[in-house]
C-alpha positions as CSV (number, residue, x, y, z in Angstrom):
1,M,0.0,0.0,0.0
2,T,1.4,3.4,-0.9
3,A,1.5,6.2,1.7
4,K,-1.8,7.9,2.3
5,A,-3.7,5.3,0.2
6,L,-6.5,5.5,2.8
7,E,-8.6,8.6,3.1
8,L,-10.5,9.4,6.3
9,F,-13.4,11.9,5.7
10,H,-14.3,13.5,8.9
11,R,-15.6,16.5,10.8
12,L,-13.6,18.1,13.6
13,D,-16.7,18.7,15.9
14,E,-18.1,15.1,15.5
15,P,-17.5,12.6,18.3
16,G,-17.4,9.6,15.9
17,S,-14.8,11.3,13.7
18,A,-12.7,12.2,16.8
19,R,-12.8,8.5,17.9
20,V,-11.5,7.3,14.6
21,R,-8.8,10.0,14.3
22,R,-7.6,9.0,17.8
23,W,-7.7,5.3,16.9
24,V,-5.6,6.0,13.8
25,V,-2.9,7.9,15.8
26,D,-3.0,5.4,18.7
27,H,-2.4,2.5,16.3
28,G,0.4,4.2,14.3
29,L,-1.5,4.5,11.0
30,H,-1.2,8.2,10.7
31,E,1.3,7.9,7.9
32,A,-1.0,5.6,5.9
33,V,-4.3,7.5,6.4
34,R,-4.9,10.9,4.9
35,F,-7.3,13.0,7.1
36,R,-9.8,14.9,4.9
37,N,-12.0,17.4,6.8
38,V,-15.2,17.8,4.7
39,V,-15.7,21.4,5.7
40,Y,-13.1,22.2,3.0
41,P,-14.5,22.3,-0.6
42,E,-11.8,20.0,-2.1
43,A,-12.4,17.3,0.6
44,A,-16.2,17.7,0.3
45,A,-16.0,17.2,-3.4
46,A,-13.9,14.1,-3.2
47,F,-16.2,12.7,-0.5
48,A,-19.2,13.3,-2.7
49,A,-17.5,11.7,-5.7
50,H,-17.1,8.5,-3.6
51,G,-20.8,8.7,-2.7
52,G,-20.3,9.9,0.8
53,A,-22.9,11.6,2.9
54,D,-22.2,10.8,6.6
55,T,-18.9,11.0,8.5
56,P,-16.7,9.5,9.6
57,A,-16.0,7.5,6.4
58,L,-13.0,5.7,5.0
59,W,-12.2,5.4,1.3
60,D,-9.8,2.5,0.8
61,G,-9.3,3.1,-2.9
62,Q,-12.2,0.9,-3.9
63,Q,-15.0,1.2,-1.3
64,L,-16.4,3.7,1.2
65,F,-16.9,2.5,4.7
66,T,-19.2,4.7,6.8
67,G,-19.6,5.0,10.6
68,A,-16.9,4.9,13.3
69,D,-17.3,1.1,14.0
70,L,-17.1,0.1,10.4
71,V,-14.2,2.4,9.7
72,I,-12.2,1.0,12.7
73,A,-13.0,-2.5,11.6
74,R,-11.6,-1.8,8.1
75,L,-8.5,-0.2,9.7
76,E,-8.0,-3.2,11.9
77,A,-8.0,-5.4,8.8
78,V,-5.2,-3.1,7.4
79,L,-3.2,-3.8,10.5
80,D,-3.8,-7.5,10.3
81,I,-2.6,-7.6,6.7
82,G,0.5,-5.7,7.7
83,R,1.3,-8.4,10.3
84,S,1.3,-11.3,8.0
């Protein structure tokens, strides 16, 4: 996986987004995950292009995962792949 291949679409004032951002940092994935705050037009446009509506959401290059629990589950899978 190339650096920043994963994109986390989030909002700063949202508890679920904060939970996921904290999880990314706590698990050392901050170099692999690009944080995209959807209040900025460029990030909002990219989010919309992936079919996004609710945050937090993770784009893995193929699929959009929405909701803190689902995003964290997808990130855990990334960690598991890295361990094998």
